[in-house]
BALOBA-1460 file (C-alpha; in Angstrom, 3 decimals):
// residues 180
<rec num="1" residu="m" x="0.000" y="0.000" z="0.000"/>
<rec num="2" residu="t" x="2.824" y="2.394" z="0.767"/>
<rec num="3" residu="a" x="4.293" y="1.937" z="-2.713"/>
<rec num="4" residu="a" x="0.918" y="2.539" z="-4.370"/>
<rec num="5" residu="l" x="-0.048" y="5.517" z="-2.214"/>
<rec num="6" residu="t" x="3.288" y="7.366" z="-2.132"/>
<rec num="7" residu="g" x="4.926" y="6.492" z="-5.443"/>
<rec num="8" residu="l" x="8.266" y="5.753" z="-3.812"/>
<rec num="9" residu="r" x="10.724" y="3.782" z="-5.902"/>
<rec num="10" residu="a" x="11.543" y="0.256" z="-4.721"/>
<rec num="11" residu="s" x="15.032" y="1.383" z="-3.676"/>
<rec num="12" residu="e" x="13.545" y="4.276" z="-1.679"/>
<rec num="13" residu="l" x="11.101" y="1.980" z="0.127"/>
<rec num="14" residu="r" x="13.879" y="-0.469" z="0.943"/>
<rec num="15" residu="g" x="16.088" y="2.296" z="2.418"/>
<rec num="16" residu="l" x="13.309" y="4.147" z="4.231"/>
<rec num="17" residu="r" x="13.853" y="4.627" z="7.979"/>
<rec num="18" residu="w" x="11.294" y="5.506" z="10.637"/>
<rec num="19" residu="s" x="13.260" y="8.682" z="11.303"/>
<rec num="20" residu="d" x="12.251" y="9.774" z="7.784"/>
<rec num="21" residu="v" x="8.537" y="9.407" z="8.556"/>
<rec num="22" residu="d" x="6.823" y="12.397" z="10.152"/>
<rec num="23" residu="f" x="3.520" y="11.161" z="11.594"/>
<rec num="24" residu="k" x="2.486" y="14.623" z="12.815"/>
<rec num="25" residu="a" x="2.708" y="16.121" z="9.319"/>
<rec num="26" residu="n" x="1.899" y="12.814" z="7.531"/>
<rec num="27" residu="e" x="4.992" y="13.146" z="5.373"/>
<rec num="28" residu="i" x="7.788" y="10.867" z="4.236"/>
<rec num="29" residu="h" x="11.159" y="12.523" z="3.742"/>
<rec num="30" residu="v" x="13.025" y="10.666" z="1.002"/>
<rec num="31" residu="r" x="16.657" y="10.923" z="2.069"/>
<rec num="32" residu="r" x="18.173" y="7.548" z="1.221"/>
<rec num="33" residu="r" x="17.773" y="4.391" z="-0.787"/>
<rec num="34" residu="a" x="18.991" y="0.809" z="-0.726"/>
<rec num="35" residu="d" x="20.825" y="-0.243" z="-3.872"/>
<rec num="36" residu="r" x="20.766" y="-3.675" z="-5.515"/>
<rec num="37" residu="y" x="23.487" y="-4.829" z="-3.108"/>
<rec num="38" residu="n" x="21.332" y="-3.779" z="-0.116"/>
<rec num="39" residu="e" x="23.712" y="-0.918" z="0.691"/>
<rec num="40" residu="i" x="21.977" y="2.164" z="2.028"/>
<rec num="41" residu="g" x="23.040" y="5.472" z="0.528"/>
<rec num="42" residu="s" x="21.838" y="8.796" z="-0.731"/>
<rec num="43" residu="p" x="19.344" y="9.091" z="-3.619"/>
<rec num="44" residu="k" x="20.936" y="9.399" z="-7.057"/>
<rec num="45" residu="s" x="19.976" y="13.041" z="-7.613"/>
<rec num="46" residu="d" x="18.929" y="16.141" z="-5.687"/>
<rec num="47" residu="a" x="15.403" y="15.907" z="-7.153"/>
<rec num="48" residu="r" x="14.983" y="12.520" z="-5.518"/>
<rec num="49" residu="h" x="15.397" y="14.147" z="-2.100"/>
<rec num="50" residu="r" x="11.806" y="15.136" z="-1.480"/>
<rec num="51" residu="t" x="8.826" y="15.126" z="0.836"/>
<rec num="52" residu="v" x="5.801" y="12.984" z="-0.001"/>
<rec num="53" residu="p" x="2.491" y="13.165" z="1.881"/>
<rec num="54" residu="f" x="0.728" y="10.020" z="3.073"/>
<rec num="55" residu="g" x="-2.602" y="9.086" z="4.639"/>
<rec num="56" residu="k" x="-3.844" y="6.969" z="7.532"/>
<rec num="57" residu="i" x="-3.666" y="3.640" z="5.695"/>
<rec num="58" residu="v" x="0.091" y="4.002" z="5.296"/>
<rec num="59" residu="a" x="0.543" y="4.999" z="8.960"/>
<rec num="60" residu="k" x="-0.957" y="1.712" z="10.269"/>
<rec num="61" residu="w" x="2.152" y="-0.274" z="9.218"/>
<rec num="62" residu="k" x="4.216" y="1.036" z="12.152"/>
<rec num="63" residu="l" x="2.237" y="-1.152" z="14.559"/>
<rec num="64" residu="a" x="2.898" y="-4.343" z="12.582"/>
<rec num="65" residu="c" x="6.443" y="-3.649" z="11.404"/>
<rec num="66" residu="p" x="9.206" y="-6.102" z="12.391"/>
<rec num="67" residu="k" x="11.947" y="-4.620" z="14.600"/>
<rec num="68" residu="s" x="15.074" y="-3.344" z="12.896"/>
<rec num="69" residu="e" x="18.316" y="-2.128" z="14.435"/>
<rec num="70" residu="l" x="18.685" y="0.007" z="11.321"/>
<rec num="71" residu="g" x="15.291" y="1.607" z="11.956"/>
<rec num="72" residu="l" x="13.976" y="0.422" z="8.607"/>
<rec num="73" residu="v" x="10.309" y="0.780" z="7.772"/>
<rec num="74" residu="f" x="10.346" y="-2.378" z="5.606"/>
<rec num="75" residu="p" x="13.061" y="-4.680" z="7.008"/>
<rec num="76" residu="n" x="13.424" y="-8.374" z="6.332"/>
<rec num="77" residu="g" x="12.769" y="-10.915" z="9.093"/>
<rec num="78" residu="v" x="16.094" y="-10.208" z="10.807"/>
<rec num="79" residu="g" x="15.825" y="-6.415" z="10.582"/>
<rec num="80" residu="k" x="18.132" y="-5.885" z="7.598"/>
<rec num="81" residu="v" x="17.368" y="-4.465" z="4.136"/>
<rec num="82" residu="e" x="14.708" y="-6.588" z="2.422"/>
<rec num="83" residu="s" x="15.606" y="-7.908" z="-1.023"/>
<rec num="84" residu="l" x="13.610" y="-6.657" z="-3.958"/>
<rec num="85" residu="a" x="12.909" y="-10.243" z="-5.035"/>
<rec num="86" residu="n" x="11.270" y="-11.011" z="-1.671"/>
<rec num="87" residu="i" x="9.126" y="-7.887" z="-1.837"/>
<rec num="88" residu="i" x="7.898" y="-8.899" z="-5.274"/>
<rec num="89" residu="n" x="7.514" y="-12.645" z="-4.655"/>
<rec num="90" residu="r" x="6.082" y="-12.442" z="-1.127"/>
<rec num="91" residu="g" x="4.171" y="-9.175" z="-1.426"/>
<rec num="92" residu="l" x="3.362" y="-7.850" z="-4.882"/>
<rec num="93" residu="v" x="2.599" y="-11.137" z="-6.626"/>
<rec num="94" residu="p" x="0.347" y="-12.646" z="-3.902"/>
<rec num="95" residu="a" x="-1.463" y="-9.315" z="-3.455"/>
<rec num="96" residu="q" x="-2.244" y="-9.140" z="-7.154"/>
<rec num="97" residu="i" x="-3.471" y="-12.719" z="-7.262"/>
<rec num="98" residu="a" x="-5.672" y="-12.137" z="-4.202"/>
<rec num="99" residu="a" x="-7.089" y="-8.980" z="-5.818"/>
<rec num="100" residu="g" x="-7.672" y="-10.718" z="-9.154"/>
<rec num="101" residu="v" x="-5.117" y="-8.583" z="-11.016"/>
<rec num="102" residu="v" x="-3.986" y="-11.489" z="-13.140"/>
<rec num="103" residu="t" x="-3.280" y="-12.558" z="-16.688"/>
<rec num="104" residu="p" x="-5.648" y="-14.975" z="-18.441"/>
<rec num="105" residu="d" x="-3.540" y="-17.896" z="-17.149"/>
<rec num="106" residu="g" x="-3.928" y="-16.743" z="-13.518"/>
<rec num="107" residu="k" x="-0.453" y="-15.273" z="-12.988"/>
<rec num="108" residu="a" x="0.185" y="-11.851" z="-11.484"/>
<rec num="109" residu="k" x="-0.241" y="-9.194" z="-14.155"/>
<rec num="110" residu="y" x="2.683" y="-6.999" z="-13.055"/>
<rec num="111" residu="t" x="6.176" y="-8.241" z="-12.274"/>
<rec num="112" residu="g" x="7.734" y="-5.168" z="-10.718"/>
<rec num="113" residu="l" x="7.064" y="-2.555" z="-8.058"/>
<rec num="114" residu="h" x="7.416" y="0.187" z="-10.634"/>
<rec num="115" residu="s" x="3.842" y="-0.589" z="-11.709"/>
<rec num="116" residu="l" x="2.696" y="0.807" z="-8.340"/>
<rec num="117" residu="r" x="4.645" y="3.993" z="-9.022"/>
<rec num="118" residu="h" x="2.791" y="4.319" z="-12.331"/>
<rec num="119" residu="f" x="-0.486" y="3.794" z="-10.479"/>
<rec num="120" residu="y" x="0.443" y="6.590" z="-8.082"/>
<rec num="121" residu="a" x="1.319" y="8.958" z="-10.922"/>
<rec num="122" residu="s" x="-2.004" y="8.189" z="-12.613"/>
<rec num="123" residu="w" x="-3.860" y="8.791" z="-9.356"/>
<rec num="124" residu="l" x="-2.170" y="12.179" z="-8.917"/>
<rec num="125" residu="i" x="-2.955" y="13.228" z="-12.488"/>
<rec num="126" residu="n" x="-6.456" y="11.897" z="-13.143"/>
<rec num="127" residu="r" x="-9.482" y="14.143" z="-12.709"/>
<rec num="128" residu="e" x="-11.285" y="14.079" z="-9.367"/>
<rec num="129" residu="e" x="-14.474" y="12.799" z="-11.009"/>
<rec num="130" residu="d" x="-12.418" y="9.814" z="-12.205"/>
<rec num="131" residu="g" x="-11.057" y="9.087" z="-8.708"/>
<rec num="132" residu="g" x="-7.839" y="11.045" z="-9.090"/>
<rec num="133" residu="q" x="-6.427" y="14.123" z="-7.416"/>
<rec num="134" residu="a" x="-6.099" y="16.375" z="-10.497"/>
<rec num="135" residu="l" x="-2.793" y="17.830" z="-9.318"/>
<rec num="136" residu="p" x="-0.817" y="20.283" z="-11.451"/>
<rec num="137" residu="p" x="2.085" y="18.779" z="-13.443"/>
<rec num="138" residu="k" x="4.753" y="20.558" z="-11.343"/>
<rec num="139" residu="v" x="3.362" y="19.003" z="-8.133"/>
<rec num="140" residu="v" x="3.323" y="15.566" z="-9.803"/>
<rec num="141" residu="q" x="6.951" y="16.093" z="-10.834"/>
<rec num="142" residu="e" x="7.981" y="16.975" z="-7.290"/>
<rec num="143" residu="r" x="6.107" y="14.084" z="-5.671"/>
<rec num="144" residu="l" x="7.673" y="11.594" z="-8.093"/>
<rec num="145" residu="g" x="11.152" y="13.062" z="-7.628"/>
<rec num="146" residu="h" x="11.705" y="13.714" z="-11.332"/>
<rec num="147" residu="a" x="14.623" y="16.000" z="-12.143"/>
<rec num="148" residu="s" x="12.600" y="17.891" z="-14.756"/>
<rec num="149" residu="i" x="9.026" y="18.491" z="-15.831"/>
<rec num="150" residu="t" x="10.054" y="17.094" z="-19.217"/>
<rec num="151" residu="m" x="10.619" y="13.697" z="-17.636"/>
<rec num="152" residu="t" x="7.163" y="13.818" z="-16.035"/>
<rec num="153" residu="y" x="5.512" y="14.816" z="-19.312"/>
<rec num="154" residu="d" x="7.460" y="12.235" z="-21.310"/>
<rec num="155" residu="c" x="6.301" y="9.445" z="-18.969"/>
<rec num="156" residu="y" x="2.807" y="10.615" z="-18.059"/>
<rec num="157" residu="g" x="1.836" y="13.416" z="-20.449"/>
<rec num="158" residu="h" x="-0.828" y="11.261" z="-22.069"/>
<rec num="159" residu="l" x="-2.684" y="11.099" z="-18.733"/>
<rec num="160" residu="f" x="-3.095" y="14.833" z="-18.191"/>
<rec num="161" residu="p" x="-6.658" y="15.883" z="-19.035"/>
<rec num="162" residu="r" x="-7.362" y="16.862" z="-22.590"/>
<rec num="163" residu="g" x="-10.603" y="17.415" z="-24.231"/>
<rec num="164" residu="d" x="-12.656" y="19.538" z="-26.453"/>
<rec num="165" residu="d" x="-11.980" y="22.912" z="-24.951"/>
<rec num="166" residu="a" x="-13.633" y="24.826" z="-27.790"/>
<rec num="167" residu="a" x="-16.412" y="25.971" z="-25.443"/>
<rec num="168" residu="k" x="-13.856" y="27.298" z="-22.947"/>
<rec num="169" residu="i" x="-11.978" y="29.116" z="-25.707"/>
<rec num="170" residu="d" x="-15.201" y="30.614" z="-27.037"/>
<rec num="171" residu="a" x="-16.149" y="31.833" z="-23.538"/>
<rec num="172" residu="a" x="-12.698" y="33.330" z="-22.943"/>
<rec num="173" residu="e" x="-12.733" y="35.075" z="-26.324"/>
<rec num="174" residu="l" x="-16.169" y="36.467" z="-25.592"/>
<rec num="175" residu="k" x="-14.971" y="37.894" z="-22.269"/>
<rec num="176" residu="l" x="-12.000" y="39.544" z="-23.978"/>
<rec num="177" residu="v" x="-14.143" y="41.029" z="-26.733"/>
<rec num="178" residu="q" x="-16.723" y="42.320" z="-24.243"/>
<rec num="179" residu="r" x="-14.035" y="44.100" z="-22.231"/>
<rec num="180" residu="h" x="-12.662" y="45.995" z="-25.208"/>
């Protein structure tokens, strides 16, 4: 749920510490990541250092979280950095199967956590009447930790609302003409 509702990258989730979670402000401060060798370090770029809001569903994990000397939010069974393969095989895949998000042969539809990041981006962008948040592109860029708005538009530009805005243009033109 945290991946889907915050858009954090798998490496950011794996390196996330409780000290980076502000429960009073309901914000996650992305300050580190765990690389493919399970080494914790700084995010790759300045843009990836960011603050991401979260809701009550995400906050409930603290009560069930295994103990970790490293203070990790998502540790493995012995409190160390969880492997990406375990997160996918023990979490993502079974959750998809339980939810019926499967291929025609009954296998999990998505094979990587990045699909949850795409879900999050779509949720931020989509119109409120479609269940989204209708956030401006610059806010979406910041929440995703993209270095530029171009990256956000290249990945998700097709999701930003478009439509027949002829009526809006006509109304705006009419207002301009009436003023002059």
